[in-house]
C-alpha positions in Angstrom: 84.3 68.6 -101.5 83.8 65.3 -99.8 82.0 65.3 -96.5 83.5 62.3 -94.9 81.7 60.5 -92.1 83.9 60.8 -89.1 82.7 57.6 -87.3 85.3 55.3 -88.8 88.1 57.8 -87.9 86.7 58.1 -84.4 86.7 54.3 -84.1 90.3 54.2 -85.3 91.2 56.8 -82.7 89.7 54.7 -79.9 91.6 51.6 -81.1 94.7 53.7 -81.6 94.6 54.7 -77.9 94.7 51.0 -77.0 97.7 50.5 -79.3 99.4 53.6 -77.9 99.4 52.1 -74.4 101.6 49.3 -75.8 104.1 52.0 -76.9 104.2 53.5 -73.4 106.9 53.1 -70.8 106.3 49.3 -70.2 106.9 48.4 -73.9 109.9 50.8 -74.1 111.5 49.1 -71.0 111.0 45.6 -72.5 112.4 46.7 -75.9 115.4 48.3 -74.3 116.0 45.2 -72.2 115.7 43.1 -75.3 118.2 45.3 -77.1 120.7 45.2 -74.2 120.4 41.4 -73.8 120.8 40.9 -77.5 124.1 42.8 -77.6 125.4 40.9 -74.5 124.4 37.4 -75.8 125.8 38.3 -79.3 129.1 39.3 -77.8 129.2 36.2 -75.7 128.5 33.9 -78.6 131.0 35.9 -80.7 133.8 35.1 -78.2 132.6 31.5 -77.9 133.4 31.1 -81.6 137.0 30.5 -80.5 136.0 27.2 -78.9 132.9 26.3 -80.9 132.7 26.0 -84.7 131.5 29.1 -86.6 128.8 27.1 -88.3 127.2 26.2 -84.9 127.4 29.8 -83.7 125.8 31.0 -86.9 123.0 28.5 -86.5 122.4 29.6 -83.0 122.2 33.2 -84.2 119.6 32.3 -86.9 117.3 30.6 -84.4 117.7 33.5 -82.0 116.6 35.8 -84.8 113.4 33.7 -85.5 111.1 36.1 -83.6 112.6 39.0 -85.4 112.1 37.3 -88.8 108.5 36.7 -87.8 108.0 40.3 -86.6 109.4 41.7 -89.9 107.4 39.3 -92.0 104.1 40.2 -90.3 104.7 43.9 -90.3 105.7 43.9 -94.0 102.6 41.9 -94.8 100.6 44.8 -93.4 102.6 47.7 -94.9 101.2 47.7 -98.4 97.4 47.7 -97.6 98.1 50.1 -94.7 100.0 52.6 -97.0 97.3 52.3 -99.7 94.5 53.0 -97.2 96.3 55.6 -95.2 97.4 57.8 -98.1 94.1 57.5 -99.9 92.0 58.2 -96.7 94.4 61.0 -95.7 93.8 62.8 -99.0 90.2 61.9 -99.8 89.2 62.8 -96.2 90.8 66.2 -96.4 90.2 69.6 -98.0 91.6 70.2 -101.4 93.5 73.2 -100.2 95.1 71.2 -97.4 96.3 68.5 -99.9 97.8 71.1 -102.2 99.7 72.9 -99.5 101.0 69.9 -97.6 101.9 67.9 -100.8 104.0 70.6 -102.3 105.7 71.6 -99.0 106.5 68.1 -97.8 108.2 67.1 -101.1 110.2 70.3 -101.1 111.2 69.7 -97.4 112.2 66.1 -98.1 114.4 67.1 -101.1 116.0 69.9 -99.0 116.8 67.8 -96.0 118.2 65.0 -98.2 120.5 67.5 -99.9 121.6 68.9 -96.5 122.3 65.3 -95.3 124.5 64.6 -98.3 126.4 67.9 -97.8 127.0 67.1 -94.1 128.2 63.6 -94.9 130.5 64.8 -97.7 132.0 67.6 -95.5 132.7 65.2 -92.6 134.3 62.6 -94.9 136.5 65.2 -96.5 137.6 66.6 -93.1 138.1 63.3 -91.2 139.4 61.3 -94.2 138.4 57.9 -92.8 139.8 56.2 -95.9 143.3 57.0 -94.7 142.8 55.0 -91.5 141.9 51.7 -93.1 144.1 48.9 -92.0 145.8 46.4 -94.3 144.1 43.5 -92.6 140.6 44.9 -93.5 141.8 45.4 -97.1 143.1 41.9 -97.3 139.9 40.4 -95.9 137.9 42.4 -98.4 140.0 41.1 -101.3 139.6 37.6 -100.0 135.9 38.0 -100.0 135.7 37.4 -103.7 132.5 36.5 -105.4 130.6 39.3 -103.8 127.3 39.6 -105.6 126.7 43.1 -106.8 123.9 44.5 -108.9 124.7 44.9 -112.6 125.4 48.4 -113.8 122.4 50.2 -115.1 122.2 51.2 -118.8 122.7 54.8 -119.6 119.3 56.6 -119.8 118.6 57.8 -123.4 114.9 58.7 -123.1 114.4 60.9 -120.1 110.7 61.8 -120.8 109.9 58.1 -120.7 112.0 57.4 -117.6 110.2 60.3 -115.8 106.8 58.7 -116.4 108.0 55.2 -115.6 107.4 55.7 -111.9 103.6 55.7 -112.5 102.1 52.3 -111.9 101.0 50.7 -115.1 98.9 48.1 -113.4 98.0 48.7 -109.7 97.4 45.0 -109.1 100.9 44.1 -110.3 102.3 47.0 -108.3 100.6 45.7 -105.1 101.8 42.1 -105.8 105.4 43.4 -106.3 105.3 45.5 -103.1 106.5 48.6 -104.9 105.9 51.1 -102.1 106.6 54.3 -104.2 104.1 53.4 -106.9 101.5 52.4 -104.3 101.9 55.9 -102.7 101.6 57.6 -106.1 98.4 55.6 -107.0 96.8 56.2 -103.6 97.5 59.9 -103.8 96.1 60.3 -107.4 93.1 58.2 -106.7 92.5 60.0 -103.4 92.6 63.4 -105.1 90.1 62.1 -107.7 87.7 60.8 -105.0 88.1 64.2 -103.2 86.5 65.9 -106.2 83.6 63.5 -106.4 80.1 64.2 -104.9 80.0 63.3 -101.2 77.3 60.6 -101.6 79.3 58.7 -104.2 82.6 59.0 -102.4 81.5 58.0 -98.9 81.5 54.2 -99.5 85.2 54.4 -100.7 86.3 56.5 -97.8 84.5 54.3 -95.3 86.1 51.2 -96.8 89.6 52.9 -96.6 89.0 53.8 -92.9 87.9 50.2 -92.1 90.9 48.8 -93.9 93.2 51.1 -92.0 91.6 50.2 -88.7 92.0 46.5 -89.5 95.6 46.9 -90.3 96.3 48.8 -87.1 94.6 46.0 -85.0 97.1 43.6 -86.6 99.9 46.0 -85.7 98.8 46.0 -82.1 99.0 42.2 -82.1 102.4 42.1 -83.8 103.8 44.6 -81.3 103.7 41.9 -78.6 106.6 40.3 -80.4 108.7 43.5 -80.4 111.0 42.8 -77.4 111.8 39.2 -78.5 112.3 40.5 -82.1 114.8 43.2 -80.9 116.7 40.6 -78.8 117.1 38.1 -81.6 117.9 40.5 -84.4 120.5 42.3 -82.3 122.1 39.1 -81.1 122.5 37.9 -84.7 123.9 41.2 -85.9 126.6 41.2 -83.1 127.4 37.5 -83.8 127.9 38.1 -87.5 129.9 41.3 -87.1 132.4 40.4 -84.4 134.5 42.8 -82.4 137.5 42.8 -84.8 135.4 44.0 -87.8 134.0 46.8 -85.8 137.3 48.0 -84.4 139.0 47.8 -87.9 136.4 50.2 -89.4 136.2 52.6 -86.4 137.1 55.7 -88.3 134.5 55.0 -91.1 131.8 54.1 -88.7 132.6 57.1 -86.5 132.3 59.5 -89.5 128.8 58.1 -90.4 127.6 58.2 -86.8 128.8 61.7 -86.4 126.9 62.8 -89.5 123.7 61.0 -88.4 123.9 62.8 -85.0 124.4 66.1 -86.7 121.3 65.6 -88.8 119.4 64.5 -85.7 120.5 67.8 -84.1 119.1 69.7 -87.1 115.8 67.9 -86.6 115.7 69.0 -82.9 116.5 72.6 -83.9 113.5 72.5 -86.3 111.3 71.3 -83.6 112.5 73.8 -81.1 112.6 77.0 -83.2 110.0 76.3 -85.9 107.5 73.9 -84.4 108.0 75.5 -80.9 107.7 72.2 -79.1 109.6 70.6 -76.3 112.6 68.6 -77.6 112.6 66.4 -74.5 108.9 65.5 -75.0 109.6 64.6 -78.6 112.6 62.4 -77.7 110.6 60.5 -75.1 107.6 59.9 -77.4 109.9 59.0 -80.4 112.0 56.7 -78.4 109.9 53.5 -78.8 109.7 54.0 -82.5 113.4 54.7 -82.8 114.3 51.5 -80.9 112.1 49.4 -83.2 113.6 51.1 -86.3 117.1 50.5 -85.0 116.4 46.8 -84.4 114.5 46.1 -87.7 116.5 48.3 -90.1 113.3 49.0 -92.0 111.5 52.4 -92.0 108.7 50.7 -94.0 108.2 48.0 -91.3 107.8 50.5 -88.5 105.7 52.9 -90.6 102.5 51.9 -88.8 104.0 52.6 -85.4 105.5 55.9 -86.7 102.1 57.1 -87.9 100.6 56.0 -84.6 103.1 58.0 -82.6 102.7 61.1 -84.8 98.9 61.1 -84.4 98.4 60.0 -80.8 101.5 61.3 -79.0 103.0 64.1 -81.1 99.7 65.9 -81.7 99.8 65.7 -85.5 96.5 65.9 -87.4 95.5 62.4 -88.6 95.0 63.6 -92.2 98.5 65.1 -92.3 100.2 62.1 -90.5 98.5 59.6 -92.8 99.7 61.5 -95.8 103.3 62.5 -94.7 104.5 59.4 -92.9 103.8 56.9 -95.7 105.3 59.3 -98.2 108.3 59.8 -95.9 108.9 56.1 -95.5 109.2 56.0 -99.3 111.2 59.0 -100.3 112.6 60.6 -97.1 115.9 58.8 -96.6 118.2 61.4 -95.0 120.2 58.8 -93.1 120.6 56.6 -96.1 121.7 59.5 -98.3 124.3 60.7 -95.7 125.7 57.2 -95.4 126.0 56.8 -99.1 127.9 60.1 -99.5 130.3 59.1 -96.7 130.8 55.6 -98.1 131.4 56.8 -101.6 134.1 59.3 -100.5 135.6 56.8 -98.1 136.0 54.2 -100.8 137.4 56.8 -103.2 140.0 57.6 -100.5 140.8 53.9 -100.0 141.4 53.4 -103.8 143.1 56.7 -104.3 140.5 58.1 -106.7 140.6 61.9 -106.9 137.1 63.5 -106.7 136.5 66.8 -108.4 133.5 69.1 -108.7 132.0 66.9 -111.4 132.2 63.8 -109.2 130.7 65.5 -106.2 127.9 66.7 -108.4 127.3 63.2 -109.5 127.3 62.0 -105.9 124.7 64.6 -105.0 122.4 64.0 -108.0 122.7 60.2 -107.9 122.1 60.0 -104.2 119.1 62.3 -104.2 117.5 60.5 -107.1 118.2 57.0 -105.7 117.0 57.9 -102.2 113.6 59.1 -103.6 112.9 55.7 -105.2 114.6 53.4 -102.7 112.3 51.1 -100.7 112.5 51.4 -96.9 113.8 47.8 -96.5 117.0 46.4 -94.9 120.2 46.5 -97.0 118.8 48.7 -99.8 121.6 51.2 -99.2 124.2 48.8 -100.4 122.4 48.4 -103.7 122.0 52.1 -104.2 125.7 52.7 -103.3 126.9 50.4 -106.1 125.4 52.7 -108.7 126.9 55.8 -107.1 130.4 54.2 -107.1 130.1 53.3 -110.7 129.2 56.8 -111.6 132.3 58.3 -110.0 134.8 55.7 -111.2 135.3 53.8 -107.9 135.4 50.0 -108.2 132.1 48.6 -107.0 133.9 45.7 -105.5 135.1 48.0 -102.7 131.7 47.5 -101.1 133.2 44.3 -99.7 135.3 46.6 -97.4 132.3 48.1 -95.7 129.9 45.2 -96.0 130.9 43.7 -92.7 129.7 46.7 -90.6 126.9 47.8 -92.9 124.2 46.2 -90.8 124.9 48.2 -87.7 125.1 51.4 -89.7 121.9 50.4 -91.5 120.2 50.2 -88.1 121.5 53.7 -87.2 120.5 55.4 -90.5 117.1 53.8 -90.4 116.6 55.4 -87.0 117.3 58.8 -88.4 115.0 58.2 -91.4 112.1 57.4 -89.1 112.9 60.4 -86.8 112.8 62.5 -89.9 109.4 61.2 -90.9 108.0 62.2 -87.5 109.6 65.7 -87.6 108.3 66.2 -91.1 104.7 65.4 -90.1 105.0 67.8 -87.1 106.4 70.5 -89.3 103.7 70.2 -91.9 101.1 70.3 -89.2 102.6 73.6 -87.9 102.7 75.0 -91.5 99.0 74.5 -91.7 98.6 77.0 -88.8 97.7 74.3 -86.2 99.0 73.9 -82.7 100.9 70.8 -81.8 99.4 69.3 -78.6 102.1 66.9 -77.5 101.0 64.6 -74.7 103.1 65.3 -71.6 105.7 62.5 -71.6 106.1 60.4 -68.5 109.2 58.6 -67.4 
């Protein structure tokens, strides 16, 4: 086993404490103020569109979103090296028995919660029937939105053994350049396990380098976080401007079904924390709040992954080795919110087009959604791309995406918030499964 020098990790912990101060009440207040002002300004500019040209209003929205674009670009610049260093160091710096237990359990947990999320979304869509409430105006607007660019249908898989191995990175440098997060995680996990079995003297330079790389990335994160309130304000203002009040009102039943499903899954998370992890739900909600606000505004679980990992380690009491393994993996394959949304959207569009769904179609929705969620990157808008393949598999016209496209951004923000919350809960649950106590910092208002 590798005897890792703890000094880099201790240095990271000291630096993390400084970053954590930025996630305290002061940052949370600034982020919330930015969120509120963004909605207010967006609504004001949306109403002003009656007196000013839409082109000018859209241009204003783009410039307001500039800090948000910069925030996302900087965070996404850091994500790949941080994921590579975190997963590798989390495995190479652990015990082999810990890696085996956590790795198997967390994948099983992610698949289980994704399946539950799809079931919850399907049940609510079948009971509420949001497709029956769609108005003629919304349908006509969707029909008029011709030329919607949709991804081409994928070819039928004829060689499953080859497809199963295609997720392995063929060239790690190409993978890093392409930003393929799933393959980066796979490479880092395999390479970390290999280094874990090396003699300590030979492995130490690699683990020290990974710790230093991780520390450097987190320093950059602490700098970028200063942009968070402005980023939230600009991104929210642009979203409200682009949506408009009429689009939201016309899709109220569909949006309500998705939001009810997301709240149900969040309730499941809280029950897991209360009865399995034996921790205070209130403390978790207070510490998770800054991360959830950033996830809501950025619509990217990958972008806020460094902050999620930070909160898990420093506030929620999760062991660094477990947090650095589970959170990057969760940002890649744990998409409960996205899976629930896709199930609701598929059934909603089937109801709109009058397509009858049988057991076979529901089975396809389940399998396709689980498979697509595992490989989907945690970036804004990816749910629409995955949804198109689900619709094609159950015989619903993919052009129907135009109906829900107008309100997708606000739902993307909500489902990303659930995804990130699920990553934090998963890391706490894996910590508990290892027989360790969760020492959550007492939250302050």
